[in-house]
C-alpha positions as CSV (number, residue, x, y, z in Angstrom):
1,X,0.0,0.0,0.0
2,X,2.8,2.3,0.8
3,X,4.6,1.5,-2.4
4,X,1.4,2.3,-4.4
5,X,1.1,5.7,-2.8
6,X,4.7,6.4,-3.5
7,X,4.2,5.6,-7.3
8,X,1.1,7.8,-7.5
9,X,2.8,10.8,-6.0
10,X,5.8,10.4,-8.3
11,X,3.5,10.4,-11.4
12,X,1.7,13.6,-10.3
13,X,5.1,15.3,-9.8
14,X,6.3,14.4,-13.3
15,X,3.0,15.6,-14.9
16,X,3.3,18.9,-13.0
17,X,6.9,19.3,-14.2
18,X,5.9,18.7,-17.8
19,X,3.2,21.3,-17.6
20,X,5.6,23.8,-16.2
21,X,8.0,23.1,-19.2
22,X,5.2,23.8,-21.7
23,X,4.4,27.1,-20.1
24,X,8.1,28.1,-20.1
25,X,8.5,27.1,-23.7
26,X,5.7,29.3,-25.0
27,X,5.5,32.3,-22.6
28,X,8.8,32.9,-20.9
29,X,11.0,32.3,-23.9
30,X,8.9,34.5,-26.2
31,X,10.5,37.7,-27.6
32,X,9.6,40.5,-30.0
33,X,12.4,39.7,-32.6
34,X,13.1,36.1,-33.5
35,X,16.3,34.8,-35.1
36,X,15.3,32.4,-37.8
37,X,18.8,31.2,-38.6
38,X,18.0,27.9,-36.8
39,X,14.9,27.4,-39.1
40,X,14.6,28.1,-42.8
41,X,11.4,29.7,-44.0
42,X,10.6,29.3,-47.7
43,X,7.6,29.8,-50.1
44,X,6.3,26.8,-52.1
45,X,8.0,26.3,-55.4
46,X,4.8,26.7,-57.3
47,X,3.7,30.0,-55.6
48,X,2.3,32.4,-58.3
49,X,4.6,35.2,-56.9
50,X,7.5,33.6,-58.7
51,X,5.6,33.6,-62.0
52,X,4.9,37.3,-61.3
53,X,8.5,38.1,-60.7
54,X,9.6,36.2,-63.8
55,X,7.1,38.1,-65.9
56,X,8.2,41.5,-64.5
57,X,11.9,40.8,-65.1
58,X,11.3,41.0,-68.9
59,X,9.0,44.1,-68.8
60,X,10.0,47.6,-69.8
61,X,9.0,50.0,-67.1
62,X,10.3,53.1,-68.9
63,X,6.8,54.7,-69.1
64,X,6.2,54.3,-65.4
65,X,9.7,55.5,-64.3
66,X,9.2,58.6,-66.6
67,X,6.6,59.7,-64.1
68,X,9.3,60.4,-61.5
69,X,11.6,63.5,-61.8
70,X,14.5,62.0,-59.9
71,X,14.5,65.1,-57.6
72,X,13.8,65.1,-53.9
73,X,13.2,62.0,-51.7
74,X,13.2,58.8,-53.8
75,X,10.7,57.0,-51.8
76,X,9.8,53.3,-52.4
77,X,10.7,51.6,-55.6
78,X,7.7,52.1,-58.1
79,X,8.4,48.7,-59.8
80,X,8.1,47.1,-56.3
81,X,4.8,48.9,-55.6
82,X,3.4,47.8,-59.0
83,X,4.5,44.2,-58.2
84,X,2.8,44.3,-54.8
85,X,-0.5,45.7,-56.1
86,X,-0.5,43.1,-58.9
87,X,0.2,40.2,-56.6
88,X,-2.5,41.5,-54.2
89,X,-5.0,41.4,-57.1
90,X,-3.8,37.9,-58.0
91,X,-4.8,37.0,-54.4
92,X,-8.2,38.8,-54.8
93,X,-7.1,41.6,-52.4
94,X,-7.9,45.2,-53.5
95,X,-8.2,47.1,-50.2
96,X,-5.0,49.2,-49.7
97,X,-5.2,48.9,-45.9
98,X,-5.2,45.1,-46.2
99,X,-2.2,45.2,-48.6
100,X,-0.3,47.4,-46.1
101,X,-0.9,44.9,-43.4
102,X,0.1,41.9,-45.5
103,X,3.4,43.7,-46.3
104,X,4.2,43.2,-42.6
105,X,2.8,39.7,-42.1
106,X,2.7,37.7,-45.3
107,X,5.8,35.9,-46.4
108,X,5.2,36.4,-50.2
109,X,4.6,40.1,-49.7
110,X,7.7,40.5,-47.5
111,X,9.7,38.7,-50.2
112,X,8.4,41.1,-52.9
113,X,9.1,44.2,-50.8
114,X,12.4,42.8,-49.5
115,X,11.4,43.7,-46.0
116,X,10.3,47.2,-46.7
117,X,6.9,48.3,-45.3
118,X,5.1,50.9,-47.6
119,X,2.4,52.9,-45.9
120,X,-1.1,53.5,-47.3
121,X,-0.2,57.0,-48.5
122,X,2.6,55.5,-50.6
123,X,0.2,53.2,-52.5
124,X,-2.6,55.9,-52.9
125,X,-0.1,58.4,-54.2
126,X,1.3,55.8,-56.6
127,X,-2.1,54.8,-58.0
128,X,-3.6,58.3,-58.2
129,X,-0.6,60.3,-59.4
130,X,1.9,58.0,-61.1
131,X,0.1,55.0,-62.4
132,X,-2.1,55.9,-65.5
133,X,-4.5,53.9,-67.6
134,X,-2.1,54.1,-70.5
135,X,0.8,52.7,-68.4
136,X,-1.4,49.8,-67.3
137,X,-2.4,49.1,-70.9
138,X,1.2,49.1,-72.0
139,X,2.2,46.7,-69.2
140,X,-0.7,44.4,-70.0
141,X,0.2,44.5,-73.7
142,X,3.8,43.5,-72.9
143,X,2.5,40.5,-71.1
144,X,0.2,39.6,-74.0
145,X,3.0,39.8,-76.5
146,X,4.9,37.4,-74.4
147,X,1.9,35.1,-74.3
148,X,1.6,35.3,-78.1
149,X,5.3,34.4,-78.5
150,X,4.8,31.4,-76.2
151,X,1.7,30.3,-78.2
152,X,-1.0,30.9,-75.7
153,X,-2.9,33.5,-77.7
154,X,-2.9,34.7,-81.3
155,X,-4.3,38.3,-80.9
156,X,-6.4,37.6,-84.0
157,X,-9.6,36.7,-82.3
158,X,-11.6,38.6,-79.6
159,X,-14.6,37.5,-77.6
160,X,-16.4,40.6,-76.1
161,X,-18.9,40.9,-73.3
162,X,-19.8,43.4,-70.6
163,X,-21.3,43.6,-67.1
164,X,-22.5,46.4,-64.8
165,X,-20.6,46.9,-61.6
166,X,-21.7,49.2,-58.8
167,X,-19.9,52.5,-58.3
168,X,-18.5,53.8,-55.0
169,X,-21.5,56.2,-54.7
170,X,-24.4,56.5,-52.3
171,X,-27.5,54.8,-53.6
172,X,-29.9,57.7,-53.1
173,X,-27.8,60.6,-54.5
174,X,-29.4,60.5,-58.0
175,X,-30.1,63.3,-60.4
176,X,-32.6,62.5,-63.2
177,X,-33.0,64.3,-66.5
178,X,-36.8,63.8,-66.4
179,X,-37.1,65.4,-63.0
180,X,-34.8,68.3,-64.0
181,X,-37.0,68.9,-67.1
182,X,-40.1,69.0,-64.9
183,X,-38.6,71.4,-62.4
184,X,-37.1,73.6,-65.1
185,X,-40.5,74.0,-66.8
186,X,-42.0,75.2,-63.5
187,X,-39.0,77.5,-62.9
188,X,-39.4,79.0,-66.4
189,X,-43.0,79.7,-65.7
190,X,-42.0,81.5,-62.6
191,X,-39.4,83.5,-64.5
192,X,-41.9,84.4,-67.2
193,X,-44.3,85.8,-64.5
194,X,-41.3,87.8,-63.1
195,X,-40.7,89.3,-66.5
196,X,-44.3,90.5,-66.7
197,X,-44.1,91.9,-63.2
198,X,-40.8,93.7,-64.1
199,X,-42.2,95.3,-67.2
200,X,-45.4,96.3,-65.5
201,X,-43.5,97.8,-62.6
202,X,-41.4,99.9,-64.9
203,X,-44.4,101.2,-66.9
204,X,-46.5,101.8,-63.8
205,X,-43.9,104.0,-62.3
206,X,-42.6,105.4,-65.7
207,X,-39.1,104.2,-64.9
208,X,-38.8,102.8,-68.4
209,X,-38.9,106.5,-69.8
210,X,-36.9,108.0,-67.0
211,X,-34.0,105.5,-67.1
212,X,-34.4,104.6,-70.8
213,X,-35.1,100.9,-70.2
214,X,-36.9,98.9,-73.0
215,X,-39.4,96.2,-72.6
216,X,-37.6,93.0,-71.4
217,X,-38.2,89.8,-73.5
218,X,-38.1,86.4,-71.9
219,X,-35.4,84.1,-73.4
220,X,-36.5,81.0,-75.4
221,X,-35.2,77.5,-74.7
222,X,-35.3,74.9,-77.5
223,X,-37.1,71.7,-76.5
224,X,-39.3,73.1,-73.8
225,X,-42.5,72.7,-75.8
226,X,-42.0,69.0,-76.0
227,X,-41.3,68.8,-72.3
228,X,-44.4,70.8,-71.4
229,X,-46.5,68.6,-73.7
230,X,-45.3,65.4,-71.9
231,X,-45.9,67.1,-68.5
232,X,-49.5,67.8,-69.5
233,X,-50.1,64.3,-70.8
234,X,-48.7,62.8,-67.6
235,X,-51.1,64.9,-65.6
236,X,-54.0,63.3,-67.5
237,X,-52.4,59.9,-67.2
238,X,-52.2,60.3,-63.4
239,X,-55.9,60.9,-63.2
240,X,-56.6,57.7,-65.3
241,X,-53.9,55.8,-63.3
242,X,-51.8,55.1,-66.5
243,X,-48.1,54.7,-66.6
244,X,-46.2,58.0,-67.0
245,X,-44.4,58.9,-70.2
246,X,-40.6,59.3,-70.2
247,X,-39.6,63.0,-70.1
248,X,-35.9,62.8,-71.1
249,X,-35.9,65.3,-73.9
250,X,-32.5,67.0,-74.5
251,X,-32.7,70.7,-73.6
252,X,-30.5,73.3,-75.3
253,X,-29.0,74.6,-72.0
254,X,-26.8,77.2,-73.8
255,X,-29.9,79.3,-74.0
256,X,-30.5,79.0,-70.3
257,X,-28.8,82.2,-69.4
258,X,-28.9,83.5,-65.8
259,X,-27.1,86.6,-67.2
260,X,-30.4,87.8,-68.6
261,X,-31.8,87.8,-65.0
262,X,-28.7,89.5,-63.8
263,X,-29.2,92.4,-66.2
264,X,-32.7,92.9,-64.8
265,X,-31.3,92.9,-61.3
266,X,-28.7,95.6,-62.3
267,X,-31.5,97.8,-63.8
268,X,-33.5,97.5,-60.5
269,X,-30.4,98.3,-58.5
270,X,-29.8,101.4,-60.6
271,X,-33.4,102.5,-60.2
272,X,-33.2,102.0,-56.4
273,X,-30.1,104.1,-56.2
274,X,-31.6,106.8,-58.4
275,X,-34.8,107.0,-56.4
276,X,-33.1,106.7,-53.0
277,X,-34.9,103.4,-52.2
278,X,-32.8,101.4,-49.7
279,X,-32.9,97.7,-49.3
280,X,-33.8,96.5,-45.7
281,X,-33.1,93.2,-44.0
282,X,-34.1,91.7,-40.7
283,X,-37.3,90.9,-38.8
284,X,-40.1,93.5,-38.7
285,X,-38.9,95.5,-41.7
286,X,-41.2,95.7,-44.7
287,X,-39.4,95.3,-48.1
288,X,-40.2,97.6,-50.9
289,X,-41.7,96.2,-54.2
290,X,-38.4,96.8,-56.0
291,X,-36.5,94.8,-53.4
292,X,-38.9,91.9,-53.5
293,X,-38.7,91.8,-57.3
294,X,-34.9,92.0,-57.1
295,X,-34.6,89.1,-54.6
296,X,-37.0,86.9,-56.5
297,X,-35.0,87.4,-59.7
298,X,-31.8,86.6,-57.7
299,X,-33.3,83.3,-56.3
300,X,-34.5,82.2,-59.8
301,X,-31.1,83.0,-61.3
302,X,-29.4,80.8,-58.7
303,X,-31.8,78.0,-59.3
304,X,-31.4,78.3,-63.1
305,X,-27.6,78.1,-62.7
306,X,-28.0,75.0,-60.5
307,X,-30.1,73.3,-63.1
308,X,-27.7,74.3,-65.9
309,X,-24.8,72.8,-63.9
310,X,-26.7,69.5,-63.6
311,X,-27.4,69.4,-67.3
312,X,-23.7,70.1,-68.1
313,X,-22.5,67.3,-65.8
314,X,-25.0,64.9,-67.3
315,X,-24.2,65.7,-70.9
316,X,-26.4,64.6,-73.8
317,X,-25.5,60.9,-73.6
318,X,-26.8,60.2,-70.1
319,X,-30.1,60.7,-68.3
320,X,-28.8,60.4,-64.8
321,X,-25.8,60.7,-62.6
322,X,-24.8,60.4,-58.9
323,X,-23.8,63.4,-56.8
324,X,-21.1,61.4,-55.0
325,X,-19.5,60.1,-58.2
326,X,-20.4,62.5,-61.0
327,X,-19.3,60.1,-63.8
328,X,-21.4,57.1,-62.6
329,X,-24.8,56.5,-64.2
330,X,-27.8,54.8,-62.6
331,X,-28.3,51.4,-64.1
332,X,-30.6,48.4,-63.5
333,X,-28.5,45.8,-61.7
334,X,-29.2,42.0,-61.5
335,X,-28.4,42.0,-57.8
336,X,-31.2,44.2,-56.4
337,X,-30.8,44.5,-52.6
338,X,-34.4,45.8,-52.2
339,X,-35.9,43.5,-54.9
340,X,-38.0,46.2,-56.4
341,X,-36.2,46.9,-59.7
342,X,-34.1,49.6,-58.1
343,X,-31.4,51.5,-60.0
344,X,-27.9,51.8,-58.7
345,X,-25.0,54.1,-59.6
346,X,-22.8,51.9,-61.7
347,X,-20.2,51.6,-64.5
348,X,-20.5,49.4,-67.7
349,X,-17.3,47.2,-67.6
350,X,-16.3,45.6,-70.9
351,X,-13.7,42.9,-71.5
352,X,-12.2,41.4,-74.7
353,X,-10.9,37.8,-74.1
354,X,-8.9,35.2,-75.9
355,X,-8.1,31.8,-74.4
356,X,-9.1,32.9,-70.9
357,X,-6.8,36.0,-71.0
358,X,-8.2,39.5,-70.8
359,X,-6.8,41.3,-73.8
360,X,-8.6,44.6,-73.3
361,X,-10.6,46.3,-70.6
362,X,-12.9,49.2,-71.1
363,X,-15.0,51.2,-68.6
364,X,-18.0,53.3,-69.7
365,X,-20.9,55.1,-68.1
366,X,-23.2,54.2,-71.0
367,X,-26.0,51.9,-70.0
368,X,-26.0,50.0,-73.3
369,X,-23.2,48.1,-75.1
370,X,-23.7,49.7,-78.6
371,X,-21.1,52.4,-78.1
372,X,-18.4,50.3,-76.4
373,X,-17.4,47.9,-79.2
374,X,-15.6,50.4,-81.5
375,X,-13.3,51.8,-78.7
376,X,-12.2,48.3,-77.8
377,X,-11.4,47.4,-81.5
378,X,-9.6,50.7,-81.9
379,X,-7.5,49.9,-78.8
380,X,-6.6,46.6,-80.3
381,X,-5.6,48.1,-83.7
382,X,-3.5,50.7,-82.0
383,X,-1.7,48.3,-79.8
384,X,-1.2,45.3,-82.2
385,X,-1.6,47.0,-85.7
386,X,-4.2,45.4,-88.0
387,X,-3.9,41.8,-86.6
388,X,-7.5,41.3,-85.6
389,X,-9.4,38.9,-87.9
390,X,-12.6,38.0,-86.1
391,X,-14.8,39.3,-83.3
392,X,-17.6,37.5,-81.4
393,X,-20.2,39.2,-79.2
394,X,-23.8,38.9,-78.2
395,X,-26.8,40.8,-79.6
396,X,-26.2,43.8,-77.3
397,X,-23.4,44.9,-79.7
398,X,-25.4,44.5,-82.9
399,X,-25.8,47.9,-84.7
400,X,-25.2,49.2,-88.2
401,X,-22.4,51.4,-87.0
402,X,-20.6,48.5,-85.3
403,X,-21.0,46.0,-88.2
404,X,-20.0,48.6,-90.7
405,X,-16.8,49.5,-88.7
406,X,-15.8,45.8,-88.6
407,X,-16.4,45.5,-92.3
408,X,-14.2,48.5,-93.1
409,X,-11.4,47.0,-91.1
410,X,-11.7,43.6,-92.6
411,X,-12.8,42.0,-89.3
412,X,-15.2,39.0,-89.6
413,X,-18.3,39.6,-87.5
414,X,-19.7,36.8,-85.3
415,X,-22.2,39.1,-83.6
416,X,-25.6,37.7,-82.7
417,X,-28.5,39.6,-84.2
418,X,-31.2,41.1,-82.0
419,X,-33.9,39.2,-83.7
420,X,-32.0,35.9,-83.7
421,X,-34.6,34.0,-81.7
422,X,-37.5,35.6,-83.6
423,X,-36.2,34.4,-86.9
424,X,-36.8,30.8,-85.7
425,X,-40.5,31.5,-85.1
426,X,-43.4,30.7,-87.5
427,X,-44.8,34.3,-87.1
428,X,-41.5,35.7,-88.5
429,X,-41.4,33.4,-91.5
430,X,-45.1,33.9,-92.3
431,X,-45.3,37.8,-92.0
432,X,-46.2,38.7,-95.5
433,X,-45.8,42.4,-94.9
434,X,-42.0,42.1,-94.4
435,X,-39.6,42.5,-97.4
436,X,-37.6,39.4,-96.4
437,X,-40.7,37.2,-97.0
438,X,-41.2,38.7,-100.5
439,X,-39.7,37.6,-103.8
440,X,-36.8,39.8,-105.0
441,X,-36.3,40.5,-108.7
442,X,-33.5,42.3,-110.4
443,X,-33.9,43.5,-114.0
444,X,-31.4,45.8,-115.6
445,X,-29.9,46.8,-112.3
446,X,-33.3,47.7,-111.0
447,X,-34.4,45.9,-107.9
448,X,-38.1,45.4,-107.0
449,X,-40.2,43.2,-104.7
450,X,-43.2,41.0,-105.4
451,X,-45.7,40.8,-102.6
452,X,-47.9,37.9,-101.5
453,X,-50.6,38.9,-103.9
454,X,-48.2,39.0,-106.8
455,X,-48.0,42.8,-107.2
456,X,-44.8,44.7,-107.7
457,X,-43.2,47.1,-105.3
458,X,-41.0,49.4,-107.2
459,X,-38.3,51.9,-106.1
460,X,-39.6,55.3,-105.3
461,X,-36.9,57.4,-103.7
462,X,-33.9,57.3,-101.3
463,X,-34.1,58.9,-97.8
464,X,-31.3,59.6,-95.4
465,X,-31.2,60.0,-91.6
466,X,-28.3,61.7,-89.9
467,X,-27.0,59.8,-86.9
468,X,-24.4,60.9,-84.4
469,X,-21.4,60.4,-86.6
470,X,-22.7,58.6,-89.7
471,X,-25.6,58.6,-92.1
472,X,-28.3,56.0,-92.5
473,X,-29.6,55.5,-96.0
474,X,-33.1,54.0,-96.7
475,X,-34.5,52.8,-100.1
476,X,-38.3,53.4,-100.3
477,X,-40.3,50.9,-102.3
478,X,-44.0,51.1,-102.9
479,X,-46.9,49.4,-104.8
480,X,-48.7,51.6,-107.4
481,X,-52.1,50.1,-106.6
482,X,-53.2,47.8,-103.7
483,X,-56.9,48.2,-104.4
484,X,-58.8,44.9,-104.2
485,X,-56.0,43.1,-102.4
486,X,-57.5,40.6,-99.8
487,X,-54.2,40.5,-97.8
488,X,-54.2,44.2,-96.8
489,X,-55.0,43.5,-93.2
490,X,-51.9,41.3,-92.8
491,X,-49.7,43.3,-95.1
492,X,-50.2,46.9,-94.0
493,X,-49.1,48.1,-90.6
494,X,-52.0,48.9,-88.3
495,X,-54.5,48.6,-91.1
496,X,-58.0,50.2,-90.5
497,X,-60.6,49.1,-93.2
498,X,-62.5,52.4,-92.9
499,X,-59.6,54.8,-92.9
500,X,-57.0,52.9,-95.0
501,X,-59.2,51.5,-97.8
502,X,-57.2,53.5,-100.5
503,X,-53.8,53.1,-98.8
504,X,-51.0,51.4,-100.8
505,X,-48.1,49.4,-99.5
506,X,-44.9,51.4,-98.9
507,X,-41.8,50.1,-97.1
508,X,-38.4,51.5,-96.2
509,X,-35.3,49.2,-96.4
510,X,-31.8,50.0,-95.2
511,X,-30.2,47.7,-97.7
512,X,-26.6,48.3,-96.3
513,X,-27.8,47.4,-92.8
514,X,-29.7,44.4,-94.0
515,X,-26.7,43.1,-96.0
516,X,-24.4,43.5,-92.9
517,X,-26.9,41.6,-90.7
518,X,-27.3,38.7,-93.1
519,X,-23.5,38.3,-93.3
520,X,-23.2,38.3,-89.5
521,X,-26.2,35.9,-89.2
522,X,-24.7,33.5,-91.7
523,X,-21.4,33.5,-89.7
524,X,-22.9,32.7,-86.3
525,X,-25.0,29.9,-87.9
526,X,-21.9,28.2,-89.3
527,X,-20.0,25.5,-87.5
528,X,-17.2,27.9,-86.6
529,X,-19.8,30.5,-85.4
530,X,-21.5,28.0,-83.1
531,X,-18.1,27.1,-81.6
532,X,-17.2,30.8,-81.2
533,X,-20.5,31.4,-79.3
534,X,-19.7,28.5,-77.0
535,X,-16.2,29.9,-76.3
536,X,-17.6,33.5,-75.7
537,X,-20.2,32.3,-73.2
538,X,-17.7,30.1,-71.3
539,X,-14.8,32.5,-71.2
540,X,-16.3,36.0,-70.9
541,X,-19.2,35.1,-68.7
542,X,-16.9,32.7,-66.8
543,X,-14.6,35.7,-66.1
544,X,-17.6,37.7,-64.7
545,X,-18.7,34.8,-62.6
546,X,-15.3,34.5,-61.1
547,X,-15.0,38.3,-60.6
548,X,-18.3,38.7,-58.9
549,X,-18.9,35.4,-57.1
550,X,-15.5,33.9,-56.3
551,X,-13.5,37.2,-55.8
552,X,-16.5,39.2,-54.5
553,X,-15.6,42.1,-56.8
554,X,-19.0,43.7,-57.2
555,X,-18.3,47.3,-56.2
556,X,-15.5,49.6,-57.0
557,X,-13.4,51.3,-54.3
558,X,-12.4,54.3,-56.3
559,X,-14.5,57.1,-57.9
560,X,-14.4,58.6,-61.5
561,X,-14.0,56.7,-64.7
562,X,-10.2,57.1,-64.8
563,X,-9.6,55.6,-61.3
564,X,-12.2,52.9,-61.8
565,X,-10.5,51.8,-65.0
566,X,-7.1,51.7,-63.2
567,X,-8.6,49.6,-60.4
568,X,-10.1,47.2,-62.9
569,X,-7.0,46.9,-65.0
570,X,-4.8,46.1,-62.0
571,X,-7.3,43.3,-61.2
572,X,-7.3,42.2,-64.9
573,X,-3.5,42.0,-65.1
574,X,-3.5,40.0,-61.9
575,X,-6.0,37.6,-63.4
576,X,-3.9,37.2,-66.6
577,X,-0.8,36.3,-64.6
578,X,-2.8,33.8,-62.6
579,X,-4.1,32.2,-65.8
580,X,-0.5,32.1,-67.2
581,X,0.7,30.5,-63.9
582,X,-2.0,27.8,-64.2
583,X,-1.1,27.1,-67.9
584,X,2.6,26.7,-66.9
585,X,1.6,24.3,-64.2
586,X,-0.8,22.3,-66.5
587,X,-3.8,23.3,-64.4
588,X,-5.6,24.9,-67.3
589,X,-6.0,23.9,-71.0
590,X,-7.2,25.7,-74.1
591,X,-10.9,25.2,-74.7
592,X,-11.6,23.6,-78.1
593,X,-15.3,22.8,-77.9
594,X,-17.3,20.3,-76.0
595,X,-15.8,16.8,-76.0
596,X,-18.8,15.0,-77.5
597,X,-18.9,17.5,-80.4
598,X,-15.2,17.0,-81.0
599,X,-15.6,13.2,-81.1
600,X,-18.5,13.6,-83.5
C-alpha cells in the first residue's frame, strides 16, 4: 500500500513538471524579434509570386519611371509597388489597408518588398498620381506579346462581353434628367411671370422712360415645348392611373442664361439708387416692391444656374448621374438589394478575351453596349496593328455602326442579331408584310419586290437619316395600286378598313444594314460560329462569374471613370498572370469545344 502511494505521488510530480515546461517554452521564452537562422522559411516552389517576378523581369517600365523626376526624396521603388499591387490582385485583395498589413505579415509580400513596409499613402499616391491607364495598358500588352510568343494567344480573335458593376457612390444621390426637365419647366413659368411683373413695374412708375429701359423679353429655350406637352399628358395619365411617359428630352442649355436675369437685377439696383430706395433686412422690416422683385430674380437665377450645372455634368449621352460620383450612371442591376427593380450608380465594364486571358478592358458610363465595341477594337488596332481577324459578341453589340466599322477594317463579325430568336418563329417566317418574305427580282440593275398577292413594289426614292457620326440610307419601295387586295389586313401596318381602304403598301429598307446583318447571321449559324458562341459564353461570362462570385468584386473602391479603370485593369493584369501560372503548371488547358462534339 505504501509503495502504491509512492508511485502515485511520483506520477503527479512528473506531470506537473511537464506542464511547467510547456508554459516556459511558450510564454517565458517569447521575444519580439526572433532569429530564424535555426529554421529556414521558404515559399512553395509553385507559388504564383515567382511567376509574377519572372514576368516582371522581362518588362520595360520606362513609361512608369518617366513619371518620376528624380529630384527630392526617392521613396519606395515604383516597380516594387506595382508588383505588390499586382500580386495582391492575384490573391483577390484590393483594399489598400489590407495590402499594407500583408506587407508586414505575409511571407510572399515580404519577399516582394524585400522587407520594406510601404504605408497606405505611398500606395494611394502611386495609384492616383503616377500609375495611369495608358501605363497599365502598356504593361498588359507587354504580357500579352509574351503570351503570343509562347503560343497561348494569337491576338487575331476577340470575344467581347460586358457587365455592370456598382460604383462607389451613395444609392440615393441621384439626379434624373426627367425630374430636372419638370422642375425647369416650372421655374421658367415663374421667371416668365417675373418678366411680366418687371415690365409692369417699370411702366406703372414710368421708370422705363426715366431710365431709358426697354421692354424686357423672356429668353427662349429649345425643346421646352415637347417637355411641357409630356408634362400635360402625364397629368391626365395620373388621373386615369396610367403609366407616366418618359420626359428625357434634351434641352439646349446654352440658351438658359442666368445673365439675362442679372441684367434685370442691375436695372432694378440702378433704379433703387436713383430713387433713394434702400434695401432693408431683418425681422419686422417691410421690403419695398423693387427689393422683393430683385430678390425673387436673384433666387430664380441661382436655381437656373444650378439646373444648368446639372445638365452640363450629365451631358447629352446620359439621363442620370450620382452626386457622389459624377461620372457614374444609374443602371438596373441584377443583384437588387431591395428586390424592387431599383437602379444603382454603376459603370459598364467591358472585357475582350482570348483563351481565358483579358486582352482589353474598357469602362464606360453608357447603360448600353452599342457604343463600347468600337473603342475596344480601336485599342486593339492601335496596340497590335491590323492583326484582328474576327470578333464574337452577343446581340447587345449589334448595330449598323458597329458592323460597318468591322467590315471597313476587314474583321469578320460573329455578332448575334437582336432578332436571332424571332427568326426561328413561325410568325416571323409567315409575316407577308415584311420584305424578307417577298420575292426579289433584279432587271437591268433595278431591284423590285413582289408581294404575297403577286404585285410589284418598285423603287420610289432614297431617304437619309443623320445619326451621331454617320448617315443611314433608306431605299423606299411602294406598290402603285393595292386596291382589291385581300391580304391588306396582314400586309399593311395597323390597317384600318375604314380609314385605309385606299392606302398602298410602302416600305423603307436600309439595304446596307440588311446586308451586314445577313452576313453576320450566316457567320454565327456556321460550325465555326457555333463554336465561337460557346467559347464566348464560357470564357467571358466565366470571367464575370469569377469576378463577382469567387472574388466578390461587385463594387469599385475608387471614384471617377479614370480611377475605376485603373482599379479594374490592376485586377485584370493579376487575373492574366494567374491564368498564365495555371497554364505553366498544367492546371488549365485551351478550350476547343465540347468533348462530345469534338468526337462527332
